[in-house]
C-alpha positions as CSV (number, residue, x, y, z in Angstrom):
1,M,-104.8,-50.1,103.5
2,E,-105.0,-46.7,103.6
3,D,-107.8,-44.2,101.8
4,V,-106.8,-41.2,100.5
5,A,-109.4,-39.0,98.5
6,G,-111.2,-42.4,97.5
7,V,-108.2,-44.1,96.4
8,C,-107.4,-47.1,98.1
9,F,-103.3,-48.5,98.3
10,S,-101.2,-50.6,100.2
11,V,-98.3,-49.2,102.6
12,I,-95.7,-51.7,102.3
13,P,-93.0,-51.2,105.0
14,E,-89.2,-51.3,104.3
15,G,-87.6,-54.6,104.9
16,N,-83.8,-55.5,104.8
17,G,-81.9,-57.0,101.6
18,A,-84.1,-58.7,99.1
19,E,-87.1,-57.2,100.5
20,T,-86.2,-53.6,99.6
21,C,-86.8,-52.4,96.1
22,D,-84.1,-50.2,94.7
23,S,-86.0,-49.1,91.4
24,S,-89.8,-48.0,91.0
25,S,-92.0,-50.1,89.2
26,P,-94.6,-49.2,86.7
27,V,-97.3,-49.6,89.4
28,D,-95.5,-47.2,91.6
29,D,-95.3,-44.6,88.9
30,G,-99.0,-45.2,88.2
31,L,-99.8,-44.2,91.8
32,D,-97.5,-41.2,91.6
33,D,-99.5,-39.9,88.8
34,A,-102.9,-40.6,90.4
35,F,-101.7,-38.5,93.5
36,G,-100.5,-35.9,91.3
37,D,-103.7,-35.7,89.9
38,L,-105.4,-35.8,93.1
39,A,-103.2,-33.1,94.4
40,A,-104.3,-30.8,91.6
41,L,-107.8,-30.8,92.1
42,P,-109.2,-27.8,93.7
43,V,-110.6,-28.3,97.2
44,E,-114.4,-27.7,97.9
45,V,-115.1,-26.2,101.3
46,G,-118.6,-27.1,102.4
47,E,-120.5,-23.9,103.4
48,R,-122.8,-24.1,106.4
49,R,-126.1,-22.7,105.9
50,P,-126.7,-19.0,107.5
51,T,-127.5,-19.6,111.1
52,C,-130.1,-17.2,113.1
53,L,-128.4,-15.9,116.3
54,R,-131.5,-15.7,118.3
55,C,-133.3,-19.1,117.7
56,R,-129.9,-20.8,116.2
57,R,-132.1,-22.1,113.3
58,P,-131.2,-21.9,109.8
59,Q,-132.2,-18.7,108.5
60,K,-134.3,-20.0,106.1
61,V,-136.5,-21.9,108.7
62,C,-136.2,-18.9,111.4
63,L,-138.6,-19.7,114.3
64,C,-138.1,-16.0,115.6
65,P,-141.7,-15.0,114.8
66,F,-143.0,-17.7,117.1
67,L,-140.8,-16.2,120.0
68,P,-141.7,-13.9,122.5
69,S,-141.1,-10.1,121.1
70,Q,-139.2,-9.7,124.5
71,P,-137.8,-12.4,126.8
72,L,-139.9,-13.7,129.7
73,E,-139.3,-11.9,132.9
74,V,-138.9,-15.1,135.4
75,S,-137.1,-15.2,138.7
76,T,-136.1,-18.8,138.5
77,R,-132.9,-19.9,136.8
78,L,-132.6,-22.9,134.8
79,Y,-129.6,-25.1,134.8
80,V,-129.6,-27.4,131.7
81,V,-126.9,-30.2,132.3
82,Q,-126.9,-31.3,128.7
83,H,-125.3,-34.6,127.4
84,P,-122.7,-33.8,124.5
85,A,-124.7,-36.2,122.1
86,E,-127.3,-33.4,122.1
87,E,-125.1,-30.9,120.8
88,S,-124.9,-32.4,117.5
89,R,-128.6,-33.1,116.9
90,V,-130.5,-30.8,114.6
91,L,-133.9,-30.9,116.1
92,R,-132.8,-29.6,119.5
93,T,-135.3,-27.7,121.9
94,V,-133.2,-26.1,124.4
95,P,-131.7,-23.2,122.0
96,L,-135.6,-22.3,121.5
97,L,-136.0,-22.3,125.3
98,A,-132.9,-20.1,125.8
99,A,-134.2,-17.6,123.1
100,C,-137.5,-17.1,125.1
101,L,-135.4,-16.3,128.2
102,P,-133.6,-13.2,129.6
103,P,-129.4,-14.0,129.7
104,G,-128.7,-15.7,132.7
105,K,-132.0,-17.4,133.3
106,C,-131.0,-20.4,131.2
107,N,-127.6,-21.7,131.8
108,V,-126.5,-24.6,129.5
109,I,-123.9,-26.7,130.8
110,V,-122.6,-29.9,128.6
111,G,-120.9,-32.7,129.9
112,R,-121.0,-36.6,131.4
113,R,-119.6,-36.1,134.7
114,F,-119.7,-33.2,137.1
115,N,-117.6,-32.4,140.2
116,D,-116.6,-29.6,142.6
117,E,-113.2,-29.1,141.0
118,K,-114.2,-28.8,137.5
119,H,-118.0,-27.2,137.9
120,P,-117.6,-25.0,140.9
121,E,-120.8,-22.7,139.9
122,L,-122.9,-26.1,139.5
123,A,-121.8,-27.7,142.8
124,A,-122.8,-24.4,144.4
125,V,-126.2,-24.6,142.7
126,C,-126.5,-28.1,144.0
127,R,-125.7,-27.4,147.3
128,D,-128.1,-24.0,147.5
129,S,-131.4,-25.0,149.5
130,R,-133.4,-22.9,146.7
131,T,-132.3,-25.6,144.2
132,L,-134.7,-28.4,142.6
133,I,-133.8,-31.1,140.1
134,L,-136.4,-32.3,137.9
135,Y,-136.0,-35.9,137.5
136,P,-138.9,-38.5,137.9
137,G,-138.4,-41.5,140.5
138,P,-139.8,-43.1,143.6
139,K,-138.0,-40.2,145.9
140,S,-139.5,-37.4,143.5
141,Q,-142.2,-35.1,144.9
142,N,-144.9,-33.3,143.1
143,L,-143.7,-29.9,142.1
144,E,-147.3,-28.5,141.9
145,E,-148.3,-29.9,145.3
146,L,-145.1,-28.5,146.9
147,V,-145.6,-25.0,145.6
148,Q,-149.5,-25.2,146.8
149,C,-148.5,-26.6,150.1
150,Q,-146.0,-23.9,150.5
151,E,-143.3,-26.3,151.0
152,V,-141.6,-24.6,148.3
153,G,-141.4,-21.0,147.5
154,T,-142.3,-19.2,144.6
155,G,-139.4,-17.1,143.7
156,N,-135.7,-17.4,143.1
157,H,-135.2,-20.8,142.7
158,N,-132.9,-22.8,140.5
159,V,-134.1,-25.6,138.6
160,I,-131.5,-28.6,137.2
161,I,-132.7,-30.2,134.1
162,I,-131.0,-33.1,132.6
163,D,-131.0,-32.8,128.7
164,G,-130.5,-36.1,126.7
165,T,-132.2,-39.3,125.8
166,W,-133.9,-41.1,128.5
167,S,-130.9,-43.7,128.9
168,Q,-128.4,-41.0,128.9
169,A,-130.4,-38.8,131.4
170,K,-130.5,-41.9,133.7
171,N,-127.1,-42.4,133.4
172,M,-126.0,-38.8,134.2
173,F,-128.3,-38.8,137.1
174,L,-127.2,-42.1,138.9
175,K,-123.3,-41.2,138.3
176,N,-123.2,-37.5,139.4
177,S,-123.3,-37.5,143.1
178,L,-124.0,-33.7,142.9
179,F,-127.5,-34.5,141.2
180,H,-128.5,-36.1,144.7
181,L,-128.1,-33.0,146.7
182,P,-131.1,-30.7,145.8
183,K,-134.7,-31.7,146.4
184,Q,-136.2,-33.8,143.5
185,V,-139.1,-33.2,142.0
186,Q,-141.4,-34.3,139.1
187,L,-144.4,-33.0,137.3
188,H,-147.9,-34.5,137.4
189,R,-149.7,-32.1,135.1
190,T,-151.6,-34.1,132.3
191,L,-150.0,-33.0,129.4
192,S,-149.0,-35.0,126.3
193,S,-145.6,-34.4,124.3
194,Q,-146.0,-31.7,121.4
195,Y,-142.6,-32.9,120.4
196,V,-144.2,-35.7,118.0
197,I,-141.0,-35.7,115.5
198,R,-138.9,-37.4,118.4
199,T,-140.2,-40.9,120.1
200,Q,-140.8,-40.6,123.5
201,P,-140.8,-44.0,125.9
202,S,-144.4,-43.4,127.2
203,N,-147.2,-40.6,126.5
204,I,-146.3,-38.7,129.5
205,C,-142.6,-38.0,128.8
206,L,-141.9,-34.7,127.9
207,S,-139.1,-32.7,125.9
208,T,-136.5,-30.5,127.7
209,L,-138.4,-27.5,126.6
210,E,-141.7,-28.9,127.7
211,C,-140.2,-29.8,131.2
212,A,-139.0,-26.2,131.4
213,A,-142.3,-24.8,130.5
214,V,-144.4,-26.8,132.9
215,A,-141.9,-26.2,135.5
216,L,-141.7,-22.4,135.1
217,S,-145.4,-21.9,135.0
218,I,-145.8,-23.5,138.3
219,L,-143.1,-21.9,140.2
220,E,-143.9,-18.3,138.6
221,Q,-147.7,-19.1,139.0
222,N,-148.1,-18.1,135.5
223,D,-149.8,-20.6,133.3
224,E,-149.2,-18.2,129.9
225,I,-145.4,-19.0,130.4
226,Q,-146.1,-22.8,129.5
227,E,-148.2,-21.4,126.4
228,V,-145.4,-18.9,125.1
229,L,-142.6,-21.4,125.3
230,L,-144.5,-23.9,123.6
231,R,-145.6,-21.8,120.9
232,P,-141.9,-22.2,118.7
233,L,-142.0,-26.0,119.4
234,K,-145.4,-26.5,118.1
235,A,-144.1,-24.3,114.7
236,L,-140.9,-26.3,114.6
237,C,-143.0,-29.8,114.6
238,S,-145.5,-28.4,112.0
239,F,-142.7,-27.3,109.6
240,Q,-141.0,-30.6,109.7
241,L,-144.4,-32.6,109.3
242,Q,-145.1,-30.6,106.4
243,H,-141.9,-31.1,104.7
244,G,-141.8,-34.9,105.2
245,A,-141.4,-35.6,108.8
246,Q,-143.6,-38.5,110.4
247,I,-145.4,-38.4,113.5
248,H,-143.3,-40.2,116.0
249,H,-145.8,-42.3,118.4
250,S,-144.4,-43.1,122.0
251,K,-143.1,-46.7,122.5
252,E,-145.9,-47.0,125.2
253,H,-148.6,-46.0,122.3
254,L,-146.8,-48.4,120.0
255,L,-147.0,-51.5,122.5
256,K,-150.7,-50.9,123.5
257,N,-151.7,-50.8,120.0
258,G,-149.7,-53.7,118.4
259,M,-147.8,-51.4,116.2
260,Y,-144.3,-52.1,117.8
261,D,-142.3,-53.9,115.1
262,K,-138.8,-53.9,116.5
263,P,-137.7,-57.5,118.2
264,M,-138.7,-57.8,121.9
265,P,-135.7,-57.8,124.2
266,K,-134.4,-60.8,125.3
267,N,-132.9,-59.1,128.5
268,K,-135.4,-59.5,131.7
269,R,-134.5,-56.0,132.8
270,K,-135.3,-54.6,129.6
271,I,-138.5,-56.8,129.3
272,K,-139.9,-55.2,132.7
273,R,-139.2,-51.6,131.6
274,M,-141.1,-52.4,128.4
275,E,-143.9,-54.0,130.7
276,K,-143.8,-50.9,132.8
277,L,-144.3,-48.5,129.9
278,I,-147.9,-50.4,129.6
279,T,-148.8,-50.5,133.4
280,D,-147.3,-47.6,134.6
281,H,-149.3,-44.2,134.1
282,N,-147.8,-42.1,137.0
283,I,-144.3,-41.1,136.0
284,C,-142.0,-41.6,132.8
285,P,-140.3,-44.9,133.5
286,R,-136.5,-44.8,134.1
């Protein structure tokens, strides 16, 4: 069966001898008339809503009033490696992050697999001794402690952040050997995510913009950076909640309070991951 403009019809292959019809049937004439009528219909081209060139939001819900009047001056360069699925999400935080920083300070690279041949610039960044990759795990060091102990300087760093769902980020980190070259760091500041219109695994898991805000404030030794970068995110969430969106509690919160209404997994590894959400308060589960 094929479907053209909502009309279903069968494609009958031509055969030999008696299987081939020499003359059209009334049914064929009816189909021809139907397709003739459809062909005569005017084509409606969907119009996209005008988009703000700075914040990348529809102009009617532009968030530029909540962005800094001038891009924040920072010495750190961010490299956001973004899963392709994030490009189609409506409520993304990376465009807001990029809008707050000068050109060249927030570089977005889209893909799943990265190597020297296809991504020579990213490969060079991964081999740079000044590069850090922000990814929690047993091998990660506390970024704030490294700065305080002067094991990491406070200028001209590159920070790689993986942008995607938690499962996508984990898959990208594990399957890209380049990401294992930089020093691996994580955040230990007590900060609950302000990105309440999207579900996080645990209470301390942060959006990409929030991770960047905290990391930049630590490396640049300027807490005002965090406040400025979070302002458009708070405005985005506030607007969505005012227009019907619901607050998304983390899976950790739902499990602890008996509010998790989905079937529990049968896979032992997934069960352990769910248990970790309740018992591990130090890092975001991976």
